[in-house]
C-alpha positions as CSV (number, residue, x, y, z in Angstrom):
1,M,-76.7,70.7,8.1
2,D,-79.7,72.0,6.3
3,W,-82.9,73.8,7.0
4,G,-85.2,70.8,6.4
5,T,-83.5,68.9,9.2
6,E,-82.5,71.6,11.7
7,L,-85.4,74.1,11.1
8,W,-88.2,71.6,10.4
9,D,-90.5,73.4,12.9
10,R,-89.5,77.0,12.1
11,C,-91.4,77.8,8.9
12,D,-92.2,81.3,10.1
13,V,-88.5,82.0,10.7
14,I,-87.6,80.7,7.2
15,E,-90.3,82.8,5.6
16,K,-89.2,86.0,7.5
17,H,-85.5,85.4,6.7
18,T,-86.0,84.9,3.0
19,H,-88.2,88.0,2.9
20,S,-85.5,90.0,4.7
21,G,-82.9,88.7,2.2
22,I,-84.9,90.0,-0.7
23,E,-85.3,93.4,1.0
24,L,-81.5,93.5,1.3
25,V,-81.0,93.0,-2.4
26,E,-83.6,95.8,-3.1
27,K,-81.7,98.1,-0.7
28,Y,-78.5,97.4,-2.5
29,V,-80.0,98.1,-5.9
30,K,-81.3,101.4,-4.6
31,F,-77.9,102.2,-3.1
32,V,-76.2,101.7,-6.4
33,K,-78.7,103.8,-8.3
34,E,-78.2,106.7,-5.9
35,R,-74.4,106.2,-6.3
36,T,-74.8,106.4,-10.1
37,E,-76.8,109.6,-9.8
38,I,-74.0,111.1,-7.7
39,E,-71.4,110.0,-10.4
40,Q,-73.6,111.5,-13.2
41,N,-74.0,114.8,-11.3
42,Y,-70.3,114.8,-10.5
43,A,-69.4,114.3,-14.1
44,K,-71.9,117.0,-15.2
45,Q,-70.4,119.5,-12.8
46,L,-66.9,118.6,-13.9
47,R,-67.9,119.2,-17.6
48,N,-69.6,122.4,-16.7
49,L,-66.5,123.5,-14.8
50,S,-64.2,122.7,-17.7
51,K,-66.6,124.5,-20.1
52,K,-66.8,127.5,-17.8
53,F,-63.1,128.1,-17.8
54,N,-62.6,127.1,-21.4
55,L,-65.2,129.5,-22.8
56,K,-62.5,131.9,-24.1
57,R,-60.9,129.7,-26.7
58,I,-57.7,131.4,-27.7
59,G,-55.8,130.2,-30.7
60,K,-52.0,130.2,-31.1
61,D,-52.2,133.5,-32.9
62,E,-53.6,135.2,-29.8
63,P,-51.2,136.7,-27.2
64,D,-51.9,134.1,-24.5
65,G,-52.2,131.1,-26.9
66,R,-48.4,130.6,-27.2
67,L,-47.7,130.7,-23.4
68,T,-46.9,127.3,-22.0
69,S,-48.7,128.1,-18.8
70,Y,-51.9,128.8,-20.7
71,Q,-51.5,125.8,-22.9
72,S,-51.0,123.6,-19.8
73,F,-54.1,125.0,-18.2
74,M,-56.1,124.1,-21.4
75,D,-54.6,120.6,-21.2
76,I,-55.7,120.3,-17.6
77,L,-59.3,121.3,-18.6
78,N,-59.2,118.7,-21.4
79,E,-58.0,116.0,-19.0
80,M,-60.7,117.0,-16.5
81,N,-63.2,116.6,-19.3
82,D,-61.9,113.1,-20.0
83,Y,-62.0,112.3,-16.3
84,A,-65.7,113.3,-16.3
85,G,-66.2,110.9,-19.1
86,Q,-64.8,108.1,-17.0
87,R,-67.1,109.0,-14.1
88,E,-70.0,108.8,-16.6
89,L,-68.8,105.4,-17.7
90,V,-68.7,104.2,-14.1
91,A,-72.3,105.3,-13.7
92,E,-73.4,103.6,-16.9
93,N,-71.7,100.3,-16.2
94,M,-73.1,100.2,-12.7
95,L,-76.6,100.8,-13.9
96,M,-76.3,98.1,-16.6
97,N,-74.2,95.4,-14.8
98,I,-75.6,95.8,-11.3
99,C,-78.9,97.6,-11.1
100,A,-80.5,96.1,-14.2
101,D,-79.2,92.6,-13.6
102,L,-80.2,92.5,-9.9
103,T,-83.6,94.0,-10.6
104,K,-84.3,91.2,-13.1
105,Y,-83.0,88.6,-10.7
106,L,-85.2,90.0,-7.9
107,Q,-88.3,89.4,-10.0
108,E,-87.3,85.8,-10.6
109,L,-86.4,85.3,-6.9
110,K,-89.7,86.6,-5.6
111,Q,-91.6,84.4,-8.0
112,E,-89.6,81.3,-7.0
113,R,-90.0,82.0,-3.3
114,K,-93.7,82.5,-3.7
115,S,-94.1,79.2,-5.4
116,Y,-92.3,77.4,-2.6
117,L,-94.5,79.1,0.0
118,M,-97.6,78.1,-1.9
119,E,-96.4,74.5,-2.1
120,A,-95.8,74.5,1.7
121,K,-99.2,76.0,2.3
122,K,-100.9,73.3,0.2
123,A,-99.1,70.6,2.0
124,Q,-100.2,72.1,5.3
125,Q,-103.8,72.4,4.2
126,A,-103.8,68.7,3.1
127,L,-102.5,67.6,6.5
128,E,-105.0,69.8,8.3
129,S,-107.8,68.3,6.2
130,T,-106.7,64.7,7.1
131,N,-106.5,65.7,10.7
132,K,-110.1,67.0,10.6
133,Q,-111.3,63.8,9.1
134,L,-109.5,61.9,11.9
135,E,-111.1,64.1,14.6
136,T,-114.5,63.5,13.0
137,S,-114.0,59.7,12.9
138,K,-112.8,59.7,16.5
139,K,-115.8,61.6,17.8
140,R,-118.2,59.4,15.9
141,F,-116.5,56.3,17.3
142,E,-116.7,57.7,20.8
143,R,-120.4,58.5,20.4
144,E,-121.3,55.2,18.9
145,W,-119.4,53.2,21.5
146,R,-121.3,55.0,24.3
147,E,-124.5,54.3,22.6
148,A,-123.6,50.6,22.3
149,E,-122.7,50.5,26.0
150,R,-126.1,52.0,26.9
151,A,-127.9,49.6,24.6
152,A,-126.1,46.6,26.1
153,Q,-126.9,47.8,29.6
154,S,-130.6,48.3,28.6
155,A,-130.8,44.8,27.2
156,E,-129.3,43.3,30.3
157,K,-131.7,45.2,32.5
158,T,-134.7,44.1,30.4
159,D,-133.5,40.5,30.5
160,Q,-133.4,40.6,34.3
161,D,-136.8,42.3,34.6
162,I,-139.4,39.6,35.6
163,N,-142.2,41.7,34.2
164,A,-140.6,42.1,30.7
165,T,-142.0,39.9,27.9
166,K,-139.8,37.6,25.8
167,A,-140.4,40.0,22.8
168,D,-139.2,42.9,24.8
169,V,-136.0,41.1,25.8
170,E,-135.4,40.0,22.2
171,K,-135.9,43.6,20.9
172,A,-133.5,45.0,23.5
173,K,-130.9,42.4,22.6
174,Q,-131.2,43.1,18.9
175,Q,-130.8,46.9,19.6
176,A,-127.7,46.2,21.6
177,H,-126.2,44.0,19.0
178,M,-126.9,46.6,16.2
179,R,-125.3,49.4,18.3
180,A,-122.3,47.2,19.0
181,H,-121.9,46.4,15.3
182,T,-122.1,50.2,14.4
183,A,-119.6,51.0,17.1
184,E,-117.2,48.4,15.8
185,E,-117.4,49.9,12.3
186,C,-116.7,53.3,13.7
187,K,-113.7,51.9,15.5
188,N,-112.3,50.4,12.4
189,D,-112.9,53.7,10.5
190,Y,-111.2,55.6,13.2
191,A,-108.2,53.2,13.1
192,A,-108.0,53.6,9.3
193,Q,-108.2,57.4,9.6
194,L,-105.6,57.4,12.3
195,Q,-103.2,55.3,10.2
196,K,-103.8,57.6,7.2
197,F,-103.1,60.7,9.2
198,N,-99.9,59.3,10.8
199,K,-98.7,58.3,7.3
200,E,-99.4,61.8,5.9
201,Q,-98.0,63.5,8.9
202,K,-94.8,61.5,8.6
203,Q,-94.7,62.4,4.9
204,F,-95.3,66.1,5.7
205,Y,-92.6,66.4,8.5
206,F,-89.9,64.1,7.1
207,T,-90.2,64.5,3.3
208,D,-92.5,67.3,2.0
209,M,-91.6,70.2,4.3
210,P,-87.8,69.4,4.5
211,L,-87.7,69.3,0.7
212,I,-89.4,72.7,0.5
213,F,-87.2,74.1,3.2
214,N,-84.1,72.9,1.4
215,K,-85.2,74.4,-1.8
216,M,-85.7,77.7,0.0
217,Q,-82.3,77.3,1.6
218,E,-80.7,76.8,-1.9
219,L,-82.7,79.8,-3.2
220,D,-81.4,82.0,-0.3
221,E,-77.8,80.8,-0.9
222,R,-78.1,81.7,-4.6
223,R,-79.4,85.1,-3.6
224,M,-76.4,85.7,-1.4
225,R,-74.0,84.6,-4.1
226,K,-75.6,86.9,-6.6
227,L,-75.5,89.8,-4.1
228,A,-71.8,89.0,-3.5
229,Q,-71.2,89.3,-7.2
230,G,-72.9,92.6,-7.2
231,Y,-70.6,93.8,-4.3
232,I,-67.6,92.7,-6.4
233,L,-68.8,94.4,-9.5
234,F,-69.2,97.6,-7.5
235,S,-65.4,97.6,-7.0
236,D,-64.5,96.1,-10.4
237,T,-66.4,98.8,-12.2
238,E,-64.3,101.4,-10.5
239,K,-61.1,99.5,-11.1
240,Q,-61.8,99.2,-14.8
241,V,-61.5,103.0,-15.3
242,M,-58.5,103.4,-12.9
243,P,-55.9,103.0,-15.7
244,I,-57.5,105.8,-17.8
245,I,-58.1,108.0,-14.8
246,G,-54.4,107.4,-14.0
247,K,-53.6,108.6,-17.5
248,C,-55.7,111.7,-17.0
249,L,-53.9,112.5,-13.8
250,D,-50.6,111.8,-15.5
251,G,-51.7,114.2,-18.2
252,I,-52.3,116.9,-15.6
253,T,-48.9,116.2,-14.1
254,K,-47.3,116.4,-17.5
255,A,-49.1,119.7,-18.1
256,G,-47.4,121.1,-15.0
257,T,-44.0,119.9,-16.1
258,N,-44.6,121.4,-19.6
259,V,-44.7,124.9,-18.2
260,N,-41.6,126.7,-19.4
261,E,-41.2,130.1,-17.7
262,K,-38.2,131.0,-19.9
263,N,-40.0,130.3,-23.1
264,D,-43.1,132.2,-21.9
265,T,-40.8,135.2,-21.1
266,L,-39.4,135.1,-24.6
267,V,-42.9,134.9,-26.1
268,V,-44.0,137.9,-24.1
269,I,-41.0,139.8,-25.4
270,E,-41.6,138.7,-29.0
271,Q,-45.3,139.6,-28.9
272,N,-44.9,143.0,-27.2
273,K,-41.5,144.4,-28.2
274,S,-42.1,147.9,-29.7
275,G,-38.8,148.4,-31.4
276,F,-38.5,152.0,-30.1
277,E,-35.2,153.2,-28.6
278,R,-35.1,154.4,-25.0
279,P,-35.5,158.2,-24.6
280,G,-32.3,160.2,-24.4
281,D,-31.4,162.9,-21.9
282,V,-33.6,166.0,-21.9
283,E,-31.6,169.1,-22.9
284,F,-31.4,172.1,-20.7
285,E,-33.6,174.9,-22.0
286,D,-32.0,178.2,-21.1
287,Y,-34.8,180.8,-21.3
288,S,-32.4,183.5,-20.2
289,Q,-30.4,183.1,-23.4
290,G,-33.4,182.7,-25.7
291,I,-32.2,179.4,-27.0
292,N,-34.5,176.9,-28.8
293,R,-37.0,175.5,-26.4
294,A,-37.7,172.5,-28.4
295,S,-36.2,169.2,-27.4
296,S,-33.7,167.6,-29.8
297,D,-34.9,165.0,-32.2
298,S,-32.8,162.4,-30.5
299,S,-34.0,163.2,-27.0
300,L,-36.6,160.5,-27.0
301,G,-35.2,158.4,-29.8
302,T,-38.7,158.0,-31.2
303,P,-40.1,158.4,-34.7
304,K,-40.6,161.9,-36.0
305,A,-44.3,161.8,-35.5
306,S,-43.8,161.1,-31.8
307,I,-41.2,163.9,-31.5
308,D,-43.6,166.4,-33.1
309,L,-46.2,165.3,-30.7
310,L,-43.9,165.9,-27.8
311,G,-43.0,169.3,-29.2
312,K,-46.7,170.3,-29.1
313,N,-47.0,169.0,-25.6
314,R,-43.8,170.0,-23.8
315,G,-45.4,169.8,-20.4
316,K,-45.9,166.0,-20.8
317,N,-43.2,163.5,-20.1
318,F,-42.7,160.0,-21.5
319,W,-44.0,157.9,-18.5
320,L,-43.9,154.1,-18.7
321,F,-46.9,153.4,-16.6
322,S,-49.2,156.2,-17.8
323,K,-52.5,155.2,-19.3
324,K,-52.5,155.5,-23.1
325,S,-55.6,155.7,-25.2
326,K,-56.1,152.9,-27.7
327,P,-55.1,154.1,-31.2
328,A,-57.4,153.6,-34.2
329,V,-56.7,150.4,-36.1
330,T,-55.3,150.9,-39.6
331,E,-55.0,148.5,-42.5
332,D,-51.2,149.0,-42.8
333,F,-50.8,148.5,-39.0
334,T,-49.1,151.9,-38.5
335,H,-51.0,152.1,-35.2
336,L,-48.6,149.4,-33.9
337,P,-45.0,149.9,-32.7
338,P,-42.4,149.1,-35.4
339,E,-41.5,145.6,-34.3
340,Q,-45.2,144.5,-33.9
341,R,-46.1,146.2,-37.2
342,R,-43.4,144.2,-39.1
343,K,-44.6,141.0,-37.4
344,R,-48.3,141.6,-38.3
345,L,-47.4,142.5,-41.9
346,H,-45.4,139.2,-42.2
347,E,-48.4,137.3,-40.9
348,K,-50.8,139.0,-43.4
349,L,-48.3,138.4,-46.2
350,E,-48.1,134.6,-45.4
351,E,-51.9,134.4,-45.1
352,T,-52.4,136.1,-48.4
353,G,-49.8,133.8,-50.0
354,R,-51.7,130.7,-48.8
355,K,-55.0,132.0,-50.1
356,L,-53.3,132.8,-53.4
357,Q,-51.8,129.3,-53.7
358,K,-55.3,127.8,-53.1
359,E,-56.8,129.9,-55.9
360,I,-54.0,128.9,-58.2
361,D,-54.6,125.2,-57.5
362,Q,-58.3,125.7,-58.1
363,S,-57.5,127.5,-61.4
364,E,-55.3,124.6,-62.6
365,A,-58.0,122.0,-61.6
366,L,-60.6,123.9,-63.6
367,G,-58.3,124.1,-66.6
368,K,-57.8,120.3,-66.5
369,M,-61.5,119.7,-66.1
370,K,-62.3,122.0,-69.0
371,S,-59.8,120.2,-71.2
372,V,-61.4,116.9,-70.4
373,Y,-64.9,118.2,-71.0
374,E,-63.7,119.5,-74.4
375,K,-62.3,116.1,-75.3
376,N,-65.2,114.1,-73.9
377,P,-68.4,116.3,-74.1
378,D,-70.4,113.4,-72.6
379,L,-68.8,114.0,-69.2
380,G,-70.0,117.6,-69.0
381,D,-70.3,121.0,-70.6
382,A,-67.0,122.9,-70.8
383,A,-68.9,126.3,-71.1
384,S,-70.5,125.7,-67.7
385,L,-67.1,126.2,-66.1
386,A,-66.6,129.7,-67.5
387,P,-68.1,131.5,-64.5
388,Q,-65.9,129.6,-62.1
389,I,-62.8,130.2,-64.2
390,N,-63.6,133.9,-64.4
391,Q,-64.2,134.2,-60.7
392,T,-61.0,132.3,-59.8
393,N,-59.0,134.6,-62.1
394,L,-60.5,137.7,-60.4
395,N,-59.6,136.2,-57.0
396,I,-56.0,135.6,-58.1
397,E,-55.6,139.1,-59.4
398,R,-57.1,140.5,-56.2
399,L,-54.8,138.4,-53.9
400,R,-51.7,139.3,-56.0
401,G,-52.6,143.0,-55.5
402,E,-53.0,142.5,-51.7
403,Q,-49.7,140.6,-51.7
404,N,-47.9,143.4,-53.4
405,K,-49.5,145.9,-51.1
406,Y,-48.3,144.1,-48.0
407,E,-44.8,143.6,-49.5
408,T,-44.6,147.4,-50.0
409,W,-45.8,148.2,-46.5
410,L,-43.3,145.6,-45.1
411,A,-40.4,147.3,-47.0
412,D,-41.5,150.7,-45.7
413,A,-41.5,149.2,-42.2
414,G,-37.9,148.0,-42.6
415,G,-38.8,144.3,-43.1
416,R,-36.7,141.8,-45.1
417,G,-37.5,141.5,-48.8
418,D,-37.0,137.7,-49.0
419,T,-40.6,136.9,-47.8
420,P,-41.9,133.5,-49.0
421,R,-43.8,133.5,-52.2
422,Y,-46.3,130.8,-52.9
423,K,-45.9,129.2,-56.3
424,S,-48.0,126.5,-57.9
425,H,-47.3,123.5,-60.1
426,S,-48.0,125.2,-63.3
427,F,-48.5,123.3,-66.6
428,N,-45.0,124.2,-67.9
429,N,-43.3,123.9,-64.4
430,S,-42.4,127.5,-64.5
431,D,-42.1,129.7,-61.4
432,T,-45.2,131.7,-62.1
433,H,-48.8,130.9,-62.8
434,E,-50.9,132.6,-65.4
435,P,-54.7,132.5,-65.0
436,L,-56.8,130.6,-67.5
437,S,-58.7,132.4,-70.2
438,L,-62.3,131.6,-70.7
439,D,-61.5,129.5,-73.7
440,G,-59.3,127.2,-71.6
441,A,-55.9,128.5,-73.1
442,H,-52.9,129.3,-70.9
443,S,-51.0,132.5,-71.4
444,D,-47.7,130.6,-71.4
445,G,-48.7,128.2,-74.1
446,S,-48.5,125.1,-71.8
447,T,-50.6,122.1,-72.4
448,P,-52.8,120.3,-69.9
449,D,-50.9,117.0,-70.3
450,A,-48.2,118.0,-67.8
451,A,-50.6,118.5,-64.9
452,S,-49.7,117.2,-61.6
453,H,-51.0,114.0,-60.0
454,A,-52.9,116.1,-57.4
455,I,-54.9,117.8,-60.2
456,Y,-56.0,114.4,-61.7
457,A,-57.0,113.3,-58.2
458,E,-59.1,116.4,-57.6
459,F,-60.8,116.0,-61.0
460,D,-61.5,112.3,-60.5
461,D,-63.1,112.9,-57.1
462,D,-65.7,115.1,-58.7
463,F,-67.0,112.3,-60.9
464,E,-66.9,109.4,-58.3
465,D,-70.2,108.3,-56.8
466,E,-71.1,109.8,-53.5
467,E,-69.3,107.9,-50.7
468,L,-69.0,108.1,-46.9
469,A,-67.0,110.9,-45.4
470,A,-63.3,110.4,-45.8
471,P,-61.4,109.4,-42.6
472,I,-59.3,112.1,-41.0
473,G,-57.0,109.7,-39.2
474,N,-56.7,106.4,-37.5
475,C,-56.8,105.3,-33.9
476,T,-55.8,102.2,-32.0
477,A,-57.8,100.9,-29.0
478,M,-55.9,100.8,-25.8
479,Y,-58.7,99.2,-23.8
480,N,-61.8,97.1,-24.4
481,F,-65.1,99.1,-24.8
482,P,-68.5,97.3,-24.7
483,G,-70.4,100.0,-26.7
484,A,-73.7,99.1,-25.1
485,S,-75.2,102.6,-25.3
486,E,-77.1,103.8,-28.3
487,G,-74.8,105.5,-30.8
488,T,-71.6,103.9,-29.5
489,I,-69.6,101.1,-31.1
490,A,-67.8,98.2,-29.4
491,M,-64.0,97.7,-29.8
492,Q,-61.3,95.4,-28.6
493,E,-57.9,96.3,-27.3
494,G,-55.5,96.6,-30.2
495,E,-58.2,97.1,-32.8
496,V,-57.5,99.8,-35.4
497,L,-60.4,102.1,-36.5
498,A,-60.7,105.0,-38.9
499,V,-61.4,108.4,-37.3
500,V,-64.4,110.1,-39.0
501,E,-65.0,113.0,-36.6
502,E,-62.7,114.5,-33.9
503,D,-63.6,115.0,-30.3
504,K,-65.8,118.1,-29.9
505,G,-64.9,118.5,-26.3
506,D,-67.4,116.1,-24.9
507,G,-65.0,113.2,-24.5
508,W,-66.3,111.1,-27.5
509,T,-64.7,110.5,-31.0
510,R,-66.6,109.1,-34.0
511,V,-65.0,106.2,-35.7
512,R,-65.6,103.7,-38.5
513,R,-64.7,100.0,-39.0
514,S,-63.6,98.5,-42.3
515,N,-67.0,97.0,-42.8
516,G,-68.7,100.4,-42.6
517,D,-70.0,100.3,-39.0
518,E,-69.8,103.7,-37.4
519,G,-70.3,104.9,-33.8
520,Y,-68.7,106.8,-30.9
521,I,-66.0,105.7,-28.5
522,P,-64.4,107.4,-25.5
523,T,-61.5,109.5,-26.7
524,S,-59.4,108.5,-23.7
525,Y,-59.7,104.8,-24.7
526,V,-57.7,105.1,-27.9
527,S,-54.5,106.5,-29.3
528,I,-55.3,108.8,-32.2
529,S,-53.1,109.7,-35.2
530,L,-54.6,112.3,-37.5
531,H,-53.7,112.7,-41.2
532,K,-51.6,115.9,-41.9
């Protein structure tokens, strides 16, 4: 069954139905656009929410940074940020794959429908024109036939009139014959026009209009198939991100299981243990006997400074929950309790050692560079390195002084003396490093030929042509990503890319292919392994 056969006389219904179908597609496009706006606003609100509660970025050195409950909460915020990225991806794919595609198809559909309606209108006008010609021919035939009948009657009457002359009779007969001939011509023309109209009418109702109606039926069926594909894409777009959304939710679940209350309790103890002994019994002060009113030194089990303070303020007791004024911060951390002071001194000592090691490595590299410049003056001027060498030596001496200072304070605080010392790969492989003199000589008489491979690498890098930023790791694509937006890059599942820039908290990571192409990809789409 088709429209051309079953709906041959319902042109107005077909026109209205196809127009209604186009309006349905337009409504669906508008519906999807508003859905994408909801997704975008939802993603924006999720990102703002994560940002709001992640404003206080606490490192592992801060008190809360080592608590698993806090770390898990930070993990949840990161997962919510990735989840927001997936909602943005849903909105982007819906706009591109549904709205943009259907909008373009709608323009083509309207144009095609318009051409069919114009074709039907032309066929209708052609049939109406033939019908008008038929009516005109029919009316002329009718008029001429009546005139011929009147002329014949007049000739017969004249012929029977005894008073009419022979000339009058002949004239009347000629007039009747002429009218009859004209009527016969009009009859033949009317018959020809009628035959032409019937032929065109048959062509119109059995060929032309059914063909146009069937074309419009095929157009309407294509519209419905295209709309059905849009309905399916609406669901598939959501399904595509379900695996990653599932990973985000699994990450939140994992964050909950990672909370270790026992570990957090130990961390709180480690971070806040003062090292003081509990106060002893308060001695009875017998004023009647005039005995010493001062409490014994062991009554509180606190350092002498604290005992002296109590001696001056006998009326005050050592209350656990009393508000204490914050002491002034000192460089040697004497404002902290003993245990916390030792811990902070250990941290400062390690930090200073790392800085010292860095300066020592820099000094060795400068020495190697100066030696090469002296052997090959074309590569550079050795004298130009003198300010850097001098500054590095000053930094080394300053850091060594700080290291000794912290070691002394740590010994006074009762810390262990086997603190780690940072040593470099010196030119003679000895356990100490001597700064370079400005003429490039080493105080231990070593030669630059024994420098480590790392020094050669550092020196060579300075003379290489400027290149792209070195990758900081690699990543493997877990899912396909089209990379259709500006600034993004497409990738296939299983593809290995170099990581150029880490995720800044917006859910995107910058990567590079082996051919040099760079762009951003969703962080949640890849498994990242950074260089250590």
